[in-house]
NUROLUM-114288 format. One record per residue: x, y, z negated of N, C-alpha, C in turn; residue in three letters. Coordinates in steps of 0.001 Angstrom, whole numbers, plus 524288, in hexadecimal, padded with zeros to 5 digits. Layout:
BEGIN
XYZXYZXYZALA
...
This chain:
BEGIN
4C7790951A563D44C9E8090565620D4CEB90916D55EAEMET
4D1C209573560374D656096B955D1E4D4C009880557ACGLU
4D06C09B71557444CE8809D4F5522B4CCFE098B754EB4ARG
4CA50094C4550F64C8C30902C54DEC4CD9108D3B54C13VAL
4D16908C8A54F8A4D63B089D254E064D90A08CD9549C3ALA
4D91E0920C54A2A4DB9809552546394D8D2094C9540FDSER
4D3A4094EA541064D0980945553C354D19708F01539C3ILE
4D1C408AF153D034D2AB085B053AF54D80E085505386FGLN
4DC05087D053ABE4E143087BE538764E15208A945333BLYS
4DEB708F17532FB4DE780920B52E174DBB508ED3529EEVAL
4D75808C5752B554D4660893A5278A4D79B08495525ADMET
4DA5E0820B5293D4DDA607DA0527AB4E1D107F84523DEALA
4E4020842A524CB4E7DB08663521394E5940878C51BE5GLY
4E0D00899751BCE4DE3E08ABA516D14DD47085B4513CBILE
4DB55081AB516704DA7907CAD513D24DF9A07A89511BAPHE
4E3B007ADE514DD4E8C7078E8513414EAB607BCD50E67LEU
4EA4C0810750E664EBF30840B509D44E8B7082A45050EMET
4E39E081ED505C54E0340807D5016D4E21C07B854FED0PHE
4E34F07793501E84E4CF0729B4FF9B4EA650729D4FD89PHE
4EDEB07530500384F34F075384FE604F3C70785E4F95FILE
4F1A507D1B4F94D4F23D0807A4F4BF4EE0907F974F0AAPHE
4E95107E574F2584E4FD07DA94EEB74E522078854EBDAGLY
4E793074A14EE1F4E79306F7A4EBAD4ECD606E074E961CYS
4F0B50715D4E9FB4F5B30707A4E7734F90106C434E9E8GLY
4F85506B044EEBD4FB910671C4F14F4FF10069D54F546THR
503CD067FB4F5DA5075006A5F4F9A250896066A54FE0FSER
505E4062524FE61506C605E905028B504B9060C8507B0LYS
5075A05F9D50C0D5058B061A7511165007905F0C512CBPRO
4FD74061F6515D94F89205FF3517F14F9AD05D8351D3CVAL
4F7AC058DC51E204F88605619523034F345054F35257AVAL
4F2A10567952A624EDDE0555D52D554E9000571452A67LYS
4E91905BAE528234E4B005DF5525504E2E805A8D520BDGLN
4E6450574851EAF4E4D60541451A2E4E81C055C351589GLU
4E5A40568A511254E83B0583150C5B4EA2E0535650982ILE
4EEDA053975073E4F0BC04F1C504424ECF104DBF4FFD7PRO
4ECFC048D84FE494E9900471E4FA144EAB004A5C4F536THR
4E69504C4B4F2D84E72704FA24EE474E65A04C8B4E944LEU
4E88704E814E50F4E7D204C014DFFA4E21C04C8B4DE50LYS
4E010048B64DB754DA97048FA4D9D84D94E04DAA4D662PRO
4DD3604FF24D3AA4DC160544B4D0244DBCF0598F4D2F1ASP
4DCB40599F4D8124DC3F05E744DB174D67705FC54DB9EVAL
4D4FF064AB4DA964CF74066184DB024CD55065154E085PRO
4C8840637A4E0AD4C5BD062674E58F4C477067A14E81DPHE
4C6440685F4ECFF4C56806D4F4EFBD4C35C06C4F4F540LYS
4C04306FF74F7164BE3C06FDF4FC644BE6E075734FE79VAL
4BF7A076065038F4BFB007B2B5060A4BC9E07AED50B19VAL
4B9C607F2E50C494B6DC07FA9511284B851084DB513AEVAL
4B92B084C1518BB4BA1B0897C51BC34B68A0895752087LEU
4B5B508DE6522DC4B2B808E1F527B64B67008F7452C27SER
4B46808F86530E94B7B4090B8535674B8AA0968F53610ASN
4B703099BF5326B4B81709F5D532604BACE0A0AA52D3AARG
4BF370A33152D884C21D0A477528CB4BF110A7FE52526LEU
4BBD60AB85527544B8CD0AF11524084B3560ACF8522D0ASP
4B2050A84D524C04ACEB0A5C5523DA4A8570A91F52596ASN
4A9180AC65529884A4F50AFC352B864A3730AE1B5310ATHR
49E500AD83531E049C4A0ABAE536EC497D20AF25538A8TYR
4973B0AF9353DB3492960B21553FED48E960ADD3540F6ARG
4899A0AF3D540C04856C0AB7E541CF486670A8FE5471CVAL
4862A0A3C954744486EF0A0D654C1048C5F09E9B54CC6GLY
490340A065549B94958509E6654A45496180990B547AEGLU
499A2095DF549E249AB3090AD547C849DB909116542A5ASP
49C4608DB553F0049F0008D5B539FE4A105087C45396AILE
4A5FE08750538034A85108243536B74AA69082A053128HIS
4AA1C07E5752E604AC4407E1D5291A4B09E07A145290APHE
4B49A07B1D525F94B8EE077805252F4B95D0769D51F59TYR
4BA03071B251DC14BA9B070B25182D4BEB306C8F51741PHE
4C0D106CA95129E4C48C068BF510E94C41D0683650AFDTHR
4C617063F0509074C5FB062D4503734CB1706037501F4SER
4CC8F060974FD0E4D15E05E0F4FB524D068058824F945ASN
4CB86056B14F97D4CA440514D4F7FE4C64E04F1B4FBDBLYS
4C664049FF4FCAD4C24C0478E4FFD74BD10048CB4FD44ASP
4B93704A3C500624B44904BF14FE114AFC704B67501ECCYS
4AB3804CCD5000B4A67C04D255033A4A4F3052E45034DTYR
4A4CB0552A507EE4A40F05AC65088E49E7905C0950A29MET
49C3705FE25079B49722062055091D497E4067DD509EFTHR
4965E069D150E854968F06F6C50F9F491010717050FCBLEU
4900B075A450CFE48AD1077DE50C8B48B1307DA050E05ILE
4874407F6C510FC486CC084EA5127D482350874250F85ASN
4834F08B4D50C7547F3508DFF5097947E580934650C0EMET
479C7093DA50E794789509879511944762D09CCB50E3FARG
476870A1AD5101A474500A60D50D1E46E680A5A150C5DPRO
46BB90A2CB50FE1466090A23E50F614647F09E0D50B6FASP
4685009BBD508B14673B097D5504BA4674409244506B5GLY
467CE0918550BD4467DD08C3D50E0146D33089C150D21LYS
46D10084AC50C2B471D0081A150B474721807D8250F8EVAL
4766F07D7A5126947718079B8516B247BE10765C515C7ARG
47B66071655173247FB106DB25169F482CB06DB751BB6ILE
487B606F3D51B6948B1F06F5F5200048DAB06A08520D0ILE
48F4D0678E51CA2491B80625B51CD548FFE05F5C51808LEU
48E3E05A8F5189748D980579751D6D4891E059C4520BBPRO
4892F05862525BF4851805A2452951483C6055B652D1DASN
480320569A530A247E6A0527D5342D482C60507A537B3GLN
4867C053CB5390348ACA0524353C6948F630500C53954SER
49032051FE5349A49487050535314E4924E04E6A52C1FGLN
49057049A352C2C48DAE0478052793491740461952335LYS
4962704488524A649A080432E520BC49C800480B51E77GLY
49D5F048105196749FBE04CA4516F74A47A04B35513A5ASN
4A6B70468F5149C4AB6C04505511C54B011047E251421HIS
4B34704A3B510D74B7DC04D30512994BCB704B0A50FF4ALA
4C0C904A34512FE4C5C504862510E34C8E704D1250F08LYS
4CB9C04C6250AC84CEC9050905087B4D2C50529450C6AALA
4D32A057CB50CBC4D73A05A2C50FE74D60105AEA5159EGLY
4D1C4058B7517834D0630596951CFA4CCDE05E2851D90PHE
4CD4F060CD521EF4CA0D06557523124C5A106395526A5ILE
4C0D50647B524F84BC37062EF527E94B982067BF52A20TYR
4B74A0671C52EC34B46106B605313F4AE9F069E653182ARG
4AB4A06DB0530254A59E06D02530624A3640717A5339BILE
4A06F070B7537B949F9606BA653A1E4A48E069C253CCCPRO
4A526064B353D244A9BB0629053FC14A97C063F55458ASER
4ADD406371548284ADED064B554DBA4AAA4060E5550DEGLN
4A98805C4B54EB34A6440586E5516C4A080058F955023ARG
49F4005C6454C72499C805D0854AD74968605F1D54F68ALA
4918E05DA254F7848E1205F45553B648AF50642C55247ASN
48D060676654ED048A7206C3854D4B48E880703B54BA8PHE
48CD20751454B1349028079575493D48D4607C47544F4LYS
4904107E845415F48DFB0820C53D8A48E490878353FD8PHE
489F008A3653FE0489B608F90541CF4882B0932453D4ALYS
48AA2097B353D124891C09B98539304838609D3E53A60ALA
4802E09D3C5365647AA209E6453703478E30A27453310GLN
474210A432533BF471B00A79A52FE6471F90AD4E53164GLY
470A90B08652DA74708B0B62652E8E475280B8DB52BEESER
479230B5F652AD947DBF0B8265285647DBF0B71652283GLY
4821D0B81E52019482920B74C51A7C486FC0B3915193AGLY
4872D0B2005145648B4D0AE8351274488F00A9335113CVAL
48B620A52C51358489E209FC75122E48E4F09D4E50F1CGLU
48CFD099AE50BC1490E5096E6508AC4913B0914A50AB0ILE
4960308F9A50BD1496F408A2950D37499B3087B750887VAL
4977B08365506BC499A0080AF5023249B6007B3E503CBARG
4A017079F4502474A227074B4503064A211072104FDB8ALA
49F8D06D8B4FD7949F6006A874F8A34A1C6065364F9ECILE
4A61B0641B4F76F4A8DD05F3A4F84F4A86C05BE44F367ALA
4A711056F14F4144A691053574EFAA4AA0104E914F09FTHR
4AC0904C564EC694AF3A047A04ECF64ABD7042D54EDD5LEU
4A6F0043174EC1C4A32A03EDF4ED0749F48040994F125GLU
49D4B03CD74F40F4995A03E014F810493F703E0F4F57EASP
4926D042B34F39A48D55043354F11548A10047324F406ILE
484E8046904F4164819C04A9E4F66E4816104F5A4F2CFPRO
481F9053FE4F50B481E8058C34F1E147C6E05AEA4F123LEU
478AE058F44F43B4735005ACA4F3DE46FCA056A74F62EPHE
46AE7056E04F4B646702053234F68B46533054BB4FBFDASP
46645051674FFD2464BE052A15052D45FA605003506C5THR
45D2E04D345033B4586D04A5B504B74539A04DD2504FASER
453B3052445024C44EE80555C501F844F5F05ADC50423CYS
453F505CC1504F14545B0625D505D045829063E450A27CYS
4584A060F850E6F45BEE06213512AC458F8062E0517C8ILE
45A3D0670B51A8845881067DB51FEC45D4C0677E5235EASN
45CCD06529527EC46132064A552B76460830685253011THR
464A406B4C53130464D106EDA535A44698A06D54538ECTYR
468A506A4053CFE46D0A06863540204707B064EC53CC8GLY
475680664C53C5A47917063365394747943064CA53391SER
476CB0691A532344771B06B3C52CF14722206A06529E1ILE
472D1068E8524E346E61068125217046DE006CBC51DC8GLN
4691606E5E51CF3467FF072C5519754653C070B7514A2GLU
466F6072685101C4649B070CC50B30460160748150A07ILE
45B6E0724F50986456CE075725086D455EC0754050286VAL
4588A078CC4FFD545863078D04FA2645A3E07E324F864MET
45847080124F42045A1F084ED4F1D846007084884F100ASP
462D4088A14F2734688E088944F22946A7F0877A4EC9EARG
46808089D14E8AC469A5088E04E343468B3083374E1A8ASP
4643F0810B4E34E4631207B9D4E21E46705078004E4C9MET
468570794C4E9A346C41076444EC864716C076334E98BPHE
4733007AC24E7CC4783407B0C4E50847811078164DFE1GLU
473C9078754DCF547357075854D804473B306FA84D906ARG
470E006DD34DCFE470EC0683B4DE49476620667D4DFF3GLU
478EE069964E33B47E1E0682E4E51748206067F54E091MET
4821406BEF4DD32485C606BF64D8D948486067BB4D4D5TYR
47F9A0665F4D43C47E39062144D0B4480D605D0D4D2A3ARG
4809705C294D7B348308057764D9E3488F9057BC4D99CARG
48B3D05C514DA90490E905CE34DA46492E105C3B4D4B4LEU
4901D05E524D0ED491C205DC74CB7A49190058224C99DASN
48E52055014CC2048E3504F694CAF94938B04CF74CC1CTYR
4964504EF64D01C49B6004CD64D18C49F8C04E054CD82LEU
49F4A0529B4CB2E4A332054064C74E4A787057664C995GLY
4AAA7059894C6104AEE705D154C77A4B2F105A4D4CAE0ALA
4B4D705D164CECD4B8E805AFE4D2334B6F80575F4D671GLY
4B1E4056264D6774AFBD0527F4DA514AD4F055484DEFEGLN
4AD3505A814DEBD4AB2505D774E31D4ADD1062C74E354TRP
4ADBE0652A4E7FB4B01606A4C4E8CA4AC7D06D6F4EC53ALA
4ACCE0728E4EBD04A96F075F94EEE14AC9807A8D4F0FDGLU
4AB1207C504F5A04AD6D080F04F8014A911084194FA7ETYR
4A9310893B4F9B54A53108CAA4FBFB4A7C8090854FFACARG
4A5070918F503FA4A6FB09531507E34A27709891509BBMET
4A35609DA650A3849F4D0A13B50C2A4A00A0A20E51206ALA
49BC10A1A1514FC49BB90A2E651A8E498880A7D451B40LEU
49A790AB7451E554978C0B02D51F83495610AFC652503ARG
4903E0B0615257C48DA90B03152A9748C070B5C052BF9ILE
48E080B7AB5306048CE50BCFE5321F489480BCC8536E5ALA
485D50C09253764482690C0EA53BFA4856E0C3065409BASN
């Protein structure tokens, strides 16, 4: 428990430094809320895991924490080494993906009825956070989704998935979306 509390304090400090120094504001942070930012500040999103080195053994719990400097709609995607693409957020337990600027969100939430466990035979997985100012679907879920518990898997070629997603994001235009990528290492 002390290790989790320590990690949470470090992560809160990292988020705080990101917003204070990265966004050019010197106003104090109150109750994990960032002061309202000017509209010309670039749209940013950050994701961290519950391990500072992002390394997990198969079977260990994984939690993600994210924040943004603007109110947005957050989609978290896991791209596995085997080519499978899984939607982390929204999910069956946390269907809403609206995030308020400056707040730190945990996925899965502590009230969620599931856990993310490190799986597979090892390797590097990419977690991508895509935040949009408008609530738009990033991919077509009517034809190509399998559900595994709380997680949905996209049954589509990874390159085709990325082309479709970026086509929809480019429709929004510059400054209307932000992306963050994080590598997770899964060890046997």
